[in-house]
C-alpha positions as CSV (number, residue, x, y, z in Angstrom):
1,M,173.3,52.7,162.0
2,K,176.3,50.3,163.1
3,P,177.5,51.3,166.6
4,L,180.9,52.6,167.0
5,R,183.4,50.0,167.6
6,I,185.7,51.2,170.9
7,G,189.0,49.5,171.5
8,F,190.6,49.4,174.7
9,L,194.2,50.2,174.9
10,S,195.3,48.3,178.3
11,T,193.4,46.3,180.9
12,A,193.4,49.0,183.7
13,N,190.6,48.5,186.2
14,I,188.8,51.5,185.3
15,G,188.0,49.9,181.9
16,R,185.8,47.6,183.8
17,K,183.7,50.7,184.8
18,N,183.5,51.8,181.3
19,W,182.6,48.5,179.7
20,K,179.4,48.4,181.3
21,A,178.6,51.9,180.3
22,I,179.1,51.3,176.8
23,L,177.2,48.3,176.9
24,S,174.2,50.6,178.1
25,S,175.0,53.5,175.5
26,G,172.7,51.8,172.7
27,N,175.4,53.5,170.0
28,C,178.8,52.0,170.8
29,V,180.5,48.5,171.7
30,V,183.6,47.4,172.8
31,A,185.2,45.4,170.0
32,A,188.8,44.8,171.1
33,V,191.2,45.1,174.1
34,A,194.9,45.2,174.0
35,S,197.4,44.7,176.7
36,R,201.1,43.9,176.4
37,D,200.1,40.2,177.3
38,L,197.7,38.6,175.1
39,A,196.7,36.4,178.1
40,A,195.9,39.4,179.8
41,S,193.8,40.8,177.3
42,R,191.6,37.6,177.3
43,R,191.2,37.2,180.9
44,F,190.1,41.0,181.0
45,I,187.4,40.0,178.1
46,D,186.5,36.8,179.7
47,D,185.9,38.6,183.2
48,C,184.1,41.6,181.7
49,Q,181.9,39.4,179.3
50,R,180.8,37.4,182.3
51,E,179.3,40.2,184.2
52,S,178.2,42.4,181.1
53,A,178.3,40.4,177.9
54,F,178.2,42.1,174.5
55,A,176.6,40.0,171.7
56,E,179.9,39.4,169.7
57,K,182.6,39.2,172.1
58,P,185.8,41.6,171.6
59,C,189.0,40.7,170.2
60,A,192.1,40.4,172.2
61,F,195.4,41.8,171.1
62,G,198.8,41.0,172.4
63,S,199.9,44.6,171.8
64,Y,198.7,48.3,171.7
65,G,199.8,48.6,168.1
66,E,198.0,45.7,166.8
67,L,194.4,47.3,168.1
68,I,195.4,50.7,166.5
69,D,195.9,49.0,163.3
70,S,192.9,47.0,163.3
71,P,190.2,47.6,160.9
72,G,187.7,46.6,163.3
73,V,188.4,49.4,165.7
74,D,186.6,53.1,165.1
75,A,188.0,54.7,168.3
76,V,190.1,54.0,171.3
77,Y,190.2,54.2,174.9
78,I,193.2,55.2,176.7
79,P,193.5,54.9,180.2
80,L,197.2,54.0,180.2
81,P,199.6,55.8,182.8
82,T,199.9,59.4,182.0
83,G,203.4,59.4,181.5
84,L,202.6,56.9,178.2
85,R,199.7,58.6,176.7
86,Q,201.2,61.0,174.3
87,E,202.7,58.2,172.2
88,W,199.6,56.5,172.0
89,V,197.2,59.4,171.3
90,V,199.5,60.6,168.6
91,R,199.6,56.9,166.9
92,A,196.0,56.5,167.4
93,A,195.1,59.7,165.6
94,A,197.6,59.0,162.7
95,A,195.6,55.8,162.4
96,G,192.3,57.7,162.0
97,K,191.1,56.5,165.6
98,H,188.8,58.8,167.7
99,I,190.0,59.0,171.0
100,V,188.6,59.0,174.7
101,C,191.7,59.9,176.9
102,E,191.5,59.3,180.9
103,K,192.7,62.3,182.8
104,P,194.9,63.9,183.6
105,C,195.3,63.7,179.8
106,A,199.0,64.4,179.5
107,A,202.2,64.8,181.8
108,N,202.3,68.7,180.6
109,L,200.6,71.1,178.4
110,A,203.2,70.5,175.6
111,D,202.5,66.9,175.4
112,L,198.9,67.8,175.4
113,D,199.2,70.3,172.6
114,A,200.9,67.4,170.5
115,M,198.3,65.1,171.2
116,L,195.4,67.7,170.4
117,A,197.6,68.6,167.0
118,A,197.7,65.3,165.8
119,C,194.1,64.8,166.5
120,R,193.2,68.1,164.3
121,E,195.5,67.1,161.5
122,N,193.8,63.7,161.3
123,R,190.3,64.9,161.8
124,V,189.5,62.5,164.6
125,Q,187.6,63.5,168.0
126,F,189.4,63.8,171.2
127,M,187.4,63.8,174.3
128,D,188.5,63.4,178.0
129,G,186.9,60.6,180.4
130,V,185.5,63.7,182.8
131,M,182.4,62.1,183.5
132,F,180.3,64.4,185.2
133,M,180.5,66.9,182.3
134,H,177.7,64.8,180.8
135,N,175.5,64.7,183.9
136,Q,172.0,66.1,183.1
137,R,172.1,68.0,186.4
138,L,174.9,70.3,185.0
139,S,172.3,72.3,182.4
140,K,170.1,73.0,185.7
141,I,173.1,74.5,187.4
142,R,174.0,76.5,184.7
143,A,170.6,77.9,184.5
144,V,170.6,78.9,188.2
145,L,174.0,80.5,187.8
146,D,173.0,82.6,184.9
147,D,169.6,83.5,186.2
148,G,171.1,86.6,188.1
149,R,169.1,85.8,191.2
150,S,169.6,82.6,192.7
151,V,173.4,82.9,193.1
152,G,173.9,86.1,191.8
153,R,177.4,87.6,191.1
154,L,180.2,84.9,191.8
155,R,182.5,85.3,194.7
156,R,184.1,82.0,195.5
157,I,184.2,78.5,194.5
158,D,185.3,75.7,196.8
159,S,185.7,72.1,196.6
160,N,187.3,68.9,198.0
161,F,188.0,65.6,196.7
162,G,189.8,62.8,198.6
163,T,189.9,58.9,198.9
164,P,191.4,56.8,201.7
165,N,194.3,54.5,201.0
166,D,196.3,52.1,202.8
167,E,200.0,51.6,202.5
168,A,199.9,49.1,200.0
169,F,198.3,51.8,197.8
170,F,201.6,53.7,198.1
171,L,203.8,50.6,197.3
172,N,201.8,49.1,194.6
173,N,199.4,51.9,192.8
174,I,200.8,53.7,190.0
175,R,198.9,56.8,191.3
176,S,201.7,57.1,193.6
177,D,204.5,56.9,191.2
178,A,205.8,60.0,189.9
179,G,207.4,58.4,187.0
180,L,204.1,57.1,185.7
181,E,201.9,59.7,187.2
182,P,203.9,63.0,187.7
183,A,200.8,64.8,189.3
184,G,199.7,62.5,191.8
185,S,196.9,63.1,193.5
186,L,196.6,66.7,191.7
187,G,196.2,64.7,188.4
188,D,194.0,62.0,189.8
189,L,191.6,64.1,192.1
190,G,192.6,67.8,191.6
191,W,192.0,67.4,187.8
192,Y,188.0,67.3,188.7
193,S,188.3,70.2,190.9
194,I,190.0,72.5,188.6
195,Y,187.6,71.4,185.7
196,F,184.7,71.9,187.6
197,A,186.0,75.3,188.6
198,L,186.7,76.3,185.2
199,W,183.2,75.2,184.0
200,I,181.5,77.5,186.5
201,M,183.6,80.2,185.4
202,N,182.7,79.5,181.6
203,W,186.4,78.1,180.8
204,R,187.8,81.5,181.7
205,L,191.7,81.0,183.1
206,P,192.5,82.4,186.3
207,D,194.8,85.3,186.5
208,T,197.1,84.2,189.0
209,V,197.7,80.4,190.6
210,C,199.0,79.3,193.8
211,G,199.8,75.3,194.5
212,R,201.2,73.5,197.4
213,I,202.3,70.1,197.9
214,L,201.7,69.4,201.4
215,S,202.8,65.6,201.6
216,S,204.5,63.4,198.8
217,S,205.0,59.8,198.1
218,S,208.4,58.1,198.4
219,S,208.8,59.0,194.3
220,S,207.8,62.6,194.9
221,A,204.3,62.1,193.7
222,P,202.0,64.8,195.4
223,V,199.7,63.2,198.0
224,D,198.1,66.0,199.6
225,F,197.6,69.2,197.3
226,S,195.9,72.3,197.8
227,G,195.5,75.2,195.1
228,E,194.1,78.6,194.9
229,L,192.7,80.3,191.6
230,V,192.6,83.9,191.4
231,F,190.2,85.2,188.4
232,S,189.7,89.0,187.5
233,G,186.7,90.8,189.1
234,G,187.7,89.2,192.6
235,I,186.4,85.8,192.2
236,S,188.4,83.0,193.4
237,A,188.4,79.2,193.8
238,G,190.0,77.1,196.3
239,F,190.6,73.0,196.1
240,Y,192.2,70.4,198.3
241,C,192.7,67.0,197.0
242,S,194.1,63.9,198.9
243,F,194.9,60.1,198.9
244,R,195.1,60.0,202.6
245,M,191.6,61.7,203.3
246,A,188.3,60.3,204.1
247,W,186.4,59.8,201.1
248,Q,184.6,63.1,200.0
249,Q,183.9,64.8,196.7
250,W,182.0,68.2,197.4
251,A,181.7,71.5,195.6
252,H,180.5,74.9,197.2
253,V,179.7,77.8,194.9
254,S,179.1,81.3,196.6
255,G,177.6,84.5,195.2
256,E,176.6,87.9,196.5
257,K,172.8,86.7,196.6
258,G,172.9,82.9,197.4
259,W,174.9,79.7,196.9
260,L,174.8,76.2,195.6
261,R,176.5,73.2,197.0
262,L,177.3,69.7,195.3
263,P,178.1,67.0,198.2
264,D,178.8,64.5,195.2
265,F,179.9,66.7,192.1
266,V,182.2,64.0,190.6
267,Q,179.8,61.0,191.1
268,P,176.2,61.8,192.2
269,F,175.3,59.7,195.2
270,N,172.0,59.0,193.1
271,S,172.8,58.3,189.4
272,Y,169.1,58.0,188.5
273,E,168.2,61.3,190.0
274,P,171.1,63.7,190.9
275,A,170.5,66.6,193.0
276,F,172.3,69.7,194.4
277,E,171.5,72.2,197.2
278,L,170.7,75.9,196.4
279,N,170.1,78.4,199.2
280,E,169.0,75.6,201.8
281,K,166.8,73.8,199.5
282,T,167.5,70.7,197.6
283,V,167.1,70.8,193.8
284,M,166.3,67.2,192.2
285,V,166.8,66.7,188.7
286,P,164.5,63.7,187.5
287,G,166.2,61.1,185.2
288,D,164.4,59.4,182.4
289,V,164.0,56.4,184.5
290,K,163.8,55.7,188.3
291,C,166.1,53.5,190.2
292,P,164.7,50.0,190.3
293,P,163.8,48.7,193.8
294,G,166.8,47.0,195.6
295,V,169.2,48.9,193.3
296,D,172.0,51.0,194.9
297,P,171.3,54.4,193.4
298,F,175.0,55.3,193.4
299,L,176.1,52.4,191.0
300,R,176.9,53.3,187.4
301,G,176.3,52.0,184.1
302,H,172.8,52.1,183.4
303,A,171.1,53.7,180.5
304,T,170.9,57.2,182.2
305,A,173.9,57.3,184.1
306,Q,176.6,60.0,183.5
307,D,179.3,57.5,182.4
308,T,176.9,56.0,179.8
309,R,175.6,59.5,178.6
310,M,179.5,60.1,178.1
311,W,180.0,57.4,175.7
312,R,176.5,57.8,173.9
313,N,177.6,61.4,173.5
314,F,180.9,60.8,172.1
315,A,179.5,58.2,169.5
316,N,176.7,60.6,168.4
317,Q,179.6,63.2,167.8
318,V,181.5,60.8,166.0
319,F,178.4,59.8,163.8
320,S,177.7,63.5,163.1
321,G,181.0,63.9,160.9
322,Q,181.6,67.3,162.9
323,L,184.3,67.6,165.2
324,N,183.5,68.9,168.8
325,A,186.2,71.9,169.5
326,D,185.0,72.2,173.1
327,W,186.1,69.0,174.3
328,P,189.5,69.5,173.4
329,M,189.5,72.9,174.7
330,W,188.0,71.8,178.4
331,S,191.2,69.4,178.7
332,R,193.8,72.0,177.3
333,Q,192.4,74.9,179.8
334,T,192.3,72.3,182.8
335,Q,195.9,71.1,181.8
336,A,197.2,74.4,181.8
337,V,195.8,75.5,185.1
338,M,197.2,72.1,186.6
339,D,200.8,72.8,185.2
340,A,200.9,76.4,186.8
341,C,199.8,74.8,190.2
342,L,202.7,72.5,190.0
343,E,205.0,75.2,189.1
344,S,203.8,77.1,191.8
345,A,204.3,74.6,194.1
346,C,207.6,73.6,192.9
347,R,209.0,77.4,192.9
348,D,206.9,78.1,196.1
349,A,205.6,81.5,194.4
350,P,202.4,82.5,192.8
351,V,202.2,81.7,189.0
352,K,200.7,84.4,186.5
353,M,198.8,82.6,184.0
354,P,200.0,83.0,180.3
355,L,197.2,83.2,177.5
356,P,197.4,79.5,176.0
357,A,197.3,79.4,172.4
358,P,193.8,78.1,171.1
359,A,193.6,74.2,170.9
């Protein structure tokens, strides 16, 4: 079987991380890279090829439209700024290209609905780039949550995701520009916390959402954000995300009989053998291979890392000829809650969640 041919729609830095994962996947390749500047596409390809080379050098394009129209591309990876994604997802879907879209998927739920509708109409697969959903430890965590003994009935979910940034970040990085990234830290970091909480809840939406912007950039993009989700049955979830906090990425799930904790829920400290804490004991989830001596186990892009598994799963789904309806549903549920968090923050009042139409 020929590998799935991926085209990168932009030369964003996050694409460099995905490049190696695609190389290690065994069933997909980077076939092309597009930028609005042909020279930038060529530089990006040359830089990535020096570190992790595909047997056939990817093509460089000087416009996004050229890549989307290329018969040598089966699927597109879209890490463009959130404010620009809708147009290019819709255009890619219309061209019959399958889509991996970075998060947050859209500026708002209405935009995402238009994107997902285009994918359904053109029978192309949509998947967001949340890598931890493809980590092997999630099946073990789900088994623990469902056994009725280890954690018991859920009561509370908490998470923090923060990154430290200097003033240059707020001057130059698009994540602090509300025009390009309207949700700021909520979209870049809080998306993961919302996603994780909804996964824990088997994708049930909360009844009520409260959000608060604690600080903003000069363009009014959220920098520090806190959120509270209240579910039926007395279960609640709280999260905090920040561009001004010491690096951390932990999640804690509390039940009536026990608890579990991930100090690294977004990116495992050991990508070869991820773990979690269960009632004061560490549960290891062995991978297919051990970390080689002298290699930092945190590094991604090897054959069994979650980012590689994401691309392998995506390609296998496309090759199956069937569309995975869960993937776009996960994105839509998360977008709906994120939008409600922002609405609550702007209104300074709790927001009752509507029942979104099925994606």
